[in-house]
C-alpha positions in Angstrom: -50.2 -3.6 19.5 -47.2 -2.3 17.5 -46.7 0.2 14.8 -45.8 -0.7 11.2 -45.1 1.0 7.8 -45.4 -1.4 4.8 -44.8 1.1 2.0 -41.4 2.8 1.9 -39.0 4.0 -0.8 -35.3 4.4 -0.8 -32.5 5.7 -3.0 -32.9 2.6 -5.1 -36.0 4.2 -6.6 -37.1 7.8 -5.9 -36.6 8.0 -2.1 -34.1 10.3 -0.3 -32.8 7.8 2.3 -30.7 4.7 1.7 -32.2 1.4 2.8 -29.8 1.4 5.8 -30.9 4.9 6.8 -34.6 3.9 6.5 -33.9 1.0 8.8 -32.2 3.2 11.3 -34.9 5.8 11.2 -37.6 3.1 11.6 -35.8 1.6 14.6 -35.5 5.1 16.1 -39.2 5.6 15.6 -39.9 2.4 17.5 -41.6 0.7 14.5 -41.9 -3.1 14.6 -42.2 -4.0 10.9 -41.4 -2.1 7.7 -41.5 -3.1 4.1 -39.1 -1.7 1.5 -41.2 -1.3 -1.6 -39.1 0.6 -4.2 -40.6 1.4 -7.6 -39.8 -1.4 -10.0 -36.7 -2.4 -8.1 -35.7 -4.9 -5.5 -32.0 -4.0 -5.4 -32.2 -2.3 -2.0 -33.7 -5.2 -0.2 -30.5 -7.0 0.6 -29.0 -3.8 2.2 -32.1 -3.3 4.3 -32.1 -6.9 5.5 -28.4 -6.6 6.5 -29.0 -3.3 8.2 -31.9 -4.6 10.3 -29.6 -7.3 11.8 -27.5 -4.4 13.2 -30.4 -2.2 14.3 -31.5 -2.0 17.9 -34.7 -3.6 19.0 -36.8 -6.2 17.2 -37.5 -4.4 13.9 -38.4 -6.7 11.0 -38.1 -6.0 7.3 -40.4 -7.5 4.7 -38.9 -7.7 1.2 -41.1 -5.8 -1.2 -41.5 -4.0 -4.5 -44.0 -1.5 -6.0 -44.7 -2.3 -9.7 -46.2 0.4 -11.9 -48.9 -0.7 -14.2 -51.4 0.9 -16.6 -55.2 0.3 -17.0 -57.5 2.5 -19.1 -55.1 5.4 -18.9 -54.9 5.1 -15.1 -51.8 4.3 -13.2 -52.3 1.2 -11.0 -49.5 0.5 -8.5 -49.1 -3.0 -7.2 -47.2 -3.9 -4.0 -45.5 -7.2 -3.8 -44.7 -8.5 -0.3 -42.5 -11.4 0.8 -41.3 -12.2 -2.7 -38.2 -13.9 -3.8 -36.0 -11.1 -5.0 -33.7 -13.5 -6.9 -36.5 -14.8 -9.1 -35.1 -14.3 -12.6 -38.3 -13.6 -14.5 -39.1 -10.8 -12.1 -35.6 -9.3 -12.5 -35.8 -9.6 -16.2 -39.1 -7.7 -16.3 -37.6 -5.0 -14.1 -34.5 -4.7 -16.3 -36.8 -4.4 -19.3 -38.8 -1.6 -17.7 -35.6 0.2 -16.8 -34.2 0.1 -20.3 -37.5 1.4 -21.7 -37.5 4.3 -19.2 -34.0 5.2 -20.3 -35.2 5.5 -23.9 -38.2 7.5 -22.6 -35.8 9.9 -20.8 -34.0 10.7 -24.0 -37.3 11.3 -25.8 -38.4 13.8 -23.0 -35.0 15.6 -23.2 -35.3 15.8 -27.0 -38.8 17.3 -26.8 -37.5 19.9 -24.2 -34.6 20.7 -26.5 -37.1 21.4 -29.3 -38.6 24.0 -26.9 -35.2 25.6 -26.4 -34.8 24.0 -23.0 -31.5 22.1 -22.9 -31.9 20.1 -19.7 -29.0 18.1 -18.2 -30.0 15.1 -16.1 -27.3 12.9 -14.5 -27.8 9.2 -15.4 -28.8 6.9 -12.4 -26.4 4.4 -10.9 -26.8 1.0 -12.7 -28.3 -0.6 -9.6 -31.1 2.1 -9.3 -34.3 2.6 -11.2 -34.0 4.7 -14.3 -34.6 8.5 -14.1 -38.2 9.6 -14.4 -40.1 12.8 -14.8 -39.6 13.9 -11.2 -35.8 13.8 -11.7 -36.2 15.8 -14.9 -38.4 18.4 -13.1 -35.8 18.8 -10.3 -33.1 19.3 -12.9 -35.2 22.0 -14.6 -35.6 23.8 -11.3 -31.9 23.6 -10.6 -31.1 24.9 -14.0 -33.5 27.8 -13.7 -36.0 26.9 -16.3 -38.9 26.7 -13.8 -39.3 27.8 -10.2 -40.9 24.6 -8.9 -41.2 20.9 -9.7 -45.0 21.4 -10.0 -44.4 24.2 -12.6 -42.3 21.8 -14.6 -45.2 19.3 -14.7 -47.8 22.0 -15.3 -46.0 23.5 -18.2 -44.0 20.7 -19.8 -44.0 17.2 -18.3 -47.6 16.5 -17.3 -50.0 14.4 -19.4 -51.0 16.5 -22.4 -48.1 18.9 -22.1 -45.5 19.4 -24.8 -42.7 17.2 -23.3 -44.9 14.4 -22.0 -44.0 10.9 -23.0 -46.0 7.9 -21.6 -44.2 5.7 -19.1 -43.6 2.1 -20.1 -45.6 -0.1 -17.7 -46.8 -3.6 -17.2 -50.4 -4.6 -17.4 -51.9 -5.2 -13.9 -52.4 -8.9 -14.8 -48.8 -9.2 -15.7 -47.6 -7.6 -12.4 -49.9 -9.7 -10.2 -48.7 -12.9 -12.0 -45.0 -11.9 -11.6 -45.5 -11.3 -7.9 -47.3 -14.6 -7.4 -44.7 -16.5 -9.5 -41.9 -15.1 -7.3 -43.7 -16.4 -4.2 -45.1 -13.1 -3.0 -48.5 -11.5 -2.1 -50.0 -9.0 -4.5 -51.7 -5.9 -3.0 -53.2 -3.0 -4.9 -51.5 0.1 -3.6 -53.4 3.3 -2.6 -56.6 2.6 -4.6 -58.0 6.1 -3.8 -55.1 7.7 -5.9 -56.4 5.9 -9.0 -59.2 8.5 -9.2 -61.7 5.9 -10.5 -63.4 3.8 -7.9 -65.4 1.8 -10.5 -62.2 0.9 -12.3 -60.7 -0.3 -9.0 -63.8 -2.4 -8.4 -63.5 -4.0 -11.8 -59.8 -4.8 -11.3 -60.5 -6.3 -7.9 -63.1 -8.6 -9.4 -61.0 -9.5 -12.4 -57.6 -10.3 -10.9 -56.4 -12.7 -8.2 -55.4 -10.1 -5.6 -54.2 -11.1 -2.2 -54.9 -7.7 -0.6 -55.6 -4.0 -0.6 -53.6 -1.1 0.8 -56.3 0.4 2.9 -54.3 2.7 5.1 -52.4 5.4 3.2 -52.0 9.2 3.2 -54.3 9.4 0.2 -57.2 8.0 2.3 -57.1 10.6 5.1 -60.3 12.3 4.0 -63.2 11.4 6.2 -64.8 8.0 5.3 -62.2 7.1 2.7 -60.2 4.5 4.7 -63.4 2.9 5.9 -64.7 2.7 2.3 -61.6 0.8 1.2 -61.6 -1.3 4.3 -65.2 -2.4 3.6 -64.2 -3.2 -0.1 -61.3 -5.3 1.1 -63.5 -7.2 3.6 -66.3 -7.7 1.0 -63.9 -9.3 -1.3 -62.1 -11.3 1.4 -58.8 -9.5 0.8 -55.9 -9.0 3.2 -55.4 -5.5 4.6 -52.2 -3.5 4.4 -51.1 0.0 5.0 -48.1 2.3 4.8 -46.9 5.9 4.5 -45.5 5.8 0.9 -42.5 7.4 2.5 -40.0 9.1 0.2 -38.3 11.5 2.6 -38.8 14.4 0.3 -39.2 17.9 1.9 -42.7 19.2 1.3 -44.2 15.8 0.6 -46.2 14.2 3.5 -45.0 12.4 5.4 -41.6 14.1 5.7 -40.3 11.9 8.6 -40.3 8.2 9.3 -42.9 7.5 11.9 -45.1 10.5 11.0 -47.7 8.2 9.3 -47.9 4.7 10.8 -50.4 1.9 11.0 -51.4 0.0 14.1 -50.5 -3.7 13.5 -53.9 -5.0 14.7 -55.7 -3.1 11.9 -54.0 -5.0 9.1 -53.2 -8.6 8.1 -49.7 -8.6 9.5 -49.5 -12.3 10.5 -50.3 -13.3 6.9 -47.5 -11.0 5.6 -45.0 -12.2 8.1 -45.6 -15.8 7.2 -44.0 -15.3 3.8 -40.5 -16.9 3.8 -37.6 -14.4 3.8 -35.5 -16.1 1.2 -32.7 -13.6 1.6 -32.0 -15.0 5.1 -32.1 -18.7 4.2 
């Protein structure tokens, strides 16, 4: 039995560590397999695959992505594993989302300015995902408008608050199709975070999923992991799990290896069968 983490974020989305640093930390924590699943970005995968060749031990990296979608006013995140990160329709969709988020950022900043809050947010590097609400909230803290990120959301940025602007997202069906077209496996991420189990059930029955992320920090409450495991098995879905690691102080888990999944509890052989096109 080995330990894996199939849900990790880097500086190419909203994580604190670079892909190389994630690989180094995973090797130091004696993990056997990780997946880099940045939000709406595959730009860090090449760096992670290069870094793993230099890392000690036998660590493997699965190319991945986490696509944000919307269904009935609920955020549905979808993990893609083993996909071709050079597949142009996928890259086009990601670029389109980024451009829409840049427009959204300017709308948020304009609404804040109307509230006499002139917030300055540095633009992201061209290779990274566009700035989102967490970045705006951190800038508000740094500039003294609020004391905490949570206060920024509670007063200004959260749904229904005066500077809220909906995030442009794909429909779940579009995201699943893109992942499949790029040769990957589509898993619904952290279903418990959706907050609507009946909606999750409807989506599972309506779309051609490959699997479900059963093991996740949001499922630590007694009986929750078992509930989603039973749902996955009932629908003959593959099982995955990961920490949703961002490396942010105060957000569990704070360290690589703090939340891991035993390889024998998930469908790891099926995930590792996906061809790694970056190494071909």
